[in-house]
C-alpha positions in Angstrom: 45.4 77.7 -8.1 45.7 76.5 -4.5 46.2 72.8 -4.0 43.3 71.2 -2.2 44.2 68.5 0.3 41.6 66.1 1.6 41.7 64.9 5.1 41.6 61.1 5.4 38.2 59.8 6.6 38.3 58.8 10.3 38.5 55.2 10.9 35.4 53.5 12.3 35.8 51.8 15.6 35.4 48.0 15.1 32.0 46.7 16.1 32.4 44.0 18.7 31.1 40.6 17.6 28.1 39.3 19.4 28.7 36.2 21.4 26.7 33.2 20.2 24.1 32.2 22.6 24.7 28.8 24.1 21.9 26.5 23.3 20.7 24.8 26.4 18.5 21.8 26.1 15.3 22.0 28.1 15.5 19.3 30.7 11.9 18.2 30.2 11.8 18.3 26.4 10.8 14.9 25.1 13.0 13.3 22.5 11.4 12.7 19.2 10.7 9.0 18.9 11.2 7.1 15.7 10.2 3.5 14.8 13.9 2.6 14.6 14.3 3.4 18.3 11.3 1.3 19.3 11.9 -2.3 20.3 10.9 -5.0 17.8 7.7 -7.0 18.3 8.2 -10.3 20.0 6.8 -13.5 18.3 4.2 -13.8 21.1 3.0 -10.2 20.5 2.7 -10.8 16.7 0.8 -14.0 17.4 -1.6 -12.1 19.7 -2.3 -9.5 17.1 -3.3 -11.9 14.5 -5.2 -14.0 17.0 -7.3 -11.0 17.7 -7.9 -10.3 14.0 -8.9 -13.9 13.5 -11.3 -13.9 16.4 -13.0 -10.6 15.2 -13.2 -11.7 11.5 -12.5 -15.5 11.0 -13.0 -15.4 7.2 -12.0 -12.0 5.8 -12.9 -11.4 2.2 -11.4 -9.1 -0.4 -13.7 -6.3 -1.4 -13.1 -6.5 -5.2 -16.1 -8.3 -6.7 -15.2 -11.2 -9.1 -16.6 -14.5 -10.3 -13.5 -16.5 -11.2 -9.7 -16.1 -11.3 -9.8 -14.2 -14.6 -12.3 -11.6 -13.4 -10.2 -11.3 -10.2 -7.1 -10.6 -12.3 -8.9 -8.0 -14.3 -10.4 -6.3 -11.2 -7.0 -6.0 -9.6 -5.5 -4.5 -12.7 -8.3 -2.0 -12.9 -7.9 -1.2 -9.2 -4.5 0.5 -9.6 -5.0 4.1 -8.3 -8.7 3.5 -7.9 -11.0 2.4 -5.1 -12.5 -1.0 -4.8 -15.9 0.5 -4.7 -15.3 2.4 -7.9 -14.0 -0.7 -9.6 -16.9 -2.8 -8.5 -19.4 -0.2 -9.8 -17.9 -0.5 -13.2 -17.2 -4.3 -13.3 -20.6 -5.5 -12.3 -22.0 -4.9 -15.7 -18.7 -5.7 -17.5 -18.4 -9.2 -16.0 -21.9 -10.1 -17.0 -20.8 -9.9 -20.6 -17.1 -10.7 -20.4 -16.0 -13.1 -17.7 -13.5 -15.0 -19.8 -10.4 -14.0 -21.8 -12.2 -14.8 -25.1 -15.3 -12.9 -24.2 -13.1 -9.9 -23.3 -11.4 -10.0 -26.6 -14.7 -10.3 -28.4 -15.9 -7.3 -26.5 -13.0 -5.2 -27.8 -11.0 -2.3 -26.5 -13.4 0.4 -27.6 -16.4 -1.2 -25.9 -14.4 -2.1 -22.8 -13.6 1.6 -22.4 -17.3 2.4 -22.2 -17.7 0.0 -19.3 -14.7 1.3 -17.3 -14.6 5.0 -18.2 -15.5 6.0 -14.6 -12.2 4.4 -13.4 -9.0 6.5 -13.5 -6.6 5.8 -16.4 -9.3 3.8 -18.1 -7.8 4.1 -21.6 -4.5 2.6 -20.5 -6.3 0.0 -18.4 -8.6 -1.0 -21.3 -5.6 -1.5 -23.5 -3.8 -3.6 -20.9 -6.9 -5.8 -20.2 -7.3 -6.6 -23.9 -3.6 -7.4 -24.2 -3.5 -9.6 -21.1 -6.6 -11.4 -22.3 -4.9 -12.2 -25.6 -1.7 -13.4 -23.7 -3.7 -15.6 -21.3 -5.3 -17.2 -24.4 -2.2 -17.6 -26.5 0.4 -18.6 -23.8 -1.6 -20.1 -21.0 -4.5 -21.9 -22.7 -7.1 -19.4 -21.5 -6.3 -20.1 -17.8 -4.8 -17.5 -15.4 -1.3 -18.7 -14.7 -0.4 -19.9 -11.2 3.1 -18.5 -10.7 4.2 -15.0 -9.7 6.6 -14.6 -12.6 3.9 -15.6 -15.2 1.3 -13.3 -13.7 3.8 -10.4 -13.6 4.5 -11.0 -17.3 0.9 -10.0 -18.2 0.3 -6.4 -19.3 -0.8 -4.2 -16.4 0.0 -6.8 -13.7 2.7 -6.2 -11.1 3.9 -7.9 -8.0 0.9 -6.7 -5.9 -1.5 -8.0 -8.6 0.3 -11.4 -8.6 0.1 -11.6 -4.8 -3.6 -10.9 -4.7 -4.4 -13.4 -7.4 -2.2 -16.1 -6.0 -3.7 -15.6 -2.5 -7.4 -15.2 -3.4 -7.7 -17.5 -6.4 -5.2 -20.2 -5.5 -4.9 -20.1 -1.7 -1.2 -19.2 -1.7 0.4 -17.6 1.4 1.3 -14.3 -0.2 1.4 -10.8 1.2 -0.1 -8.1 -1.1 1.1 -4.7 0.0 -1.2 -1.9 -1.0 -1.2 1.6 0.6 -3.1 0.4 3.6 -0.8 -2.5 4.4 2.2 -0.3 3.8 0.9 2.2 6.3 0.0 -0.3 9.0 3.3 -2.2 8.6 5.2 1.1 9.1 3.0 2.8 11.7 2.6 -0.1 14.0 6.3 -1.1 13.7 5.3 -4.6 12.6 7.4 -4.4 9.5 8.9 -0.9 8.8 10.1 -0.4 5.3 10.8 2.3 2.7 9.2 0.3 -0.1 6.3 -2.0 -0.5 8.7 -4.9 -1.1 10.5 -4.3 2.1 7.2 -4.2 4.0 6.1 -7.4 2.2 9.2 -9.3 3.1 9.2 -8.0 6.6 5.6 -9.1 7.2 6.2 -12.5 5.7 9.2 -12.9 8.1 7.2 -12.2 11.3 3.7 -13.4 10.7 3.2 -17.1 11.7 2.2 -19.5 8.9 -1.1 -20.3 10.5 -2.3 -16.7 9.8 -0.7 -16.1 6.4 -3.7 -17.1 4.2 -5.8 -14.2 5.5 -3.1 -11.9 6.9 -3.1 -9.4 4.0 -6.9 -9.1 4.2 -6.8 -8.4 7.9 -4.2 -5.7 7.5 -6.0 -4.1 4.5 -9.2 -3.9 6.4 -7.5 -2.6 9.5 -5.9 0.1 7.5 -9.0 0.9 5.5 -11.4 1.2 8.5 -9.4 1.7 11.7 -5.8 2.7 11.1 -6.8 5.5 8.9 -4.2 7.7 7.1 -5.1 11.1 8.5 -6.9 10.3 11.7 -6.4 6.8 13.1 -9.2 5.5 15.2 -7.0 4.4 18.0 -9.9 4.3 20.5 -11.5 1.4 18.7 -8.3 -0.4 17.6 -8.1 -4.1 18.4 -4.3 -3.9 18.9 -3.9 -0.4 20.5 -2.2 -1.8 23.6 0.5 -3.5 21.5 0.9 -0.9 18.7 4.3 0.8 18.7 3.2 4.0 17.1 4.5 6.9 19.3 1.6 9.2 18.4 -1.3 6.8 19.2 -4.0 8.4 21.2 -4.6 5.7 23.8 
């Protein structure tokens, strides 16, 4: 049998590598601004902001309905991940029958659930309200405690709850940071922060003492009705000329 010999396959010519295109920055392309690159507010500017808020609304009120410190405490605990309007709708009837810790305990967890079942997480919240009512009675003589640490020790109550109660019930100069205050603090550049605590401490540092009693209400209302999350109403904003937000529309 004849021996078959195979010819070696011809080598392919090397494909020349494409030269990477040089990236040339467009001369007129605006640099993306961040709050870190924006200059800090001056004390005079911060004073002007809160002077305008005070002139427009001298006595701002929280929108959670309550009749005493205890019902305020309960309302704030119930307001977690819920709207003030939704909480008010449920608590109007509730507070008519249970406006003290003892009356809340007498009502009981099962009946409480029926009053607040339209509020998110109502089962957990009912359990917390009954437990905090028992603790207020057993450890604080039936009175809402007046220190942040003591309020935070109550079931369902965190730092924001404590700040709201201390401010609204006892006139303390605290800064309660909810989603609205967090947004306004960051968007305007007044007090940028990655956490509510960072924003809280930042606002306390820059806001003059003369405005602190009502400051968190002004900021909440500003965020709720003007500095909206998706479409801020910059055209009617009281502080649009001072705001540091790069994307403001005026």
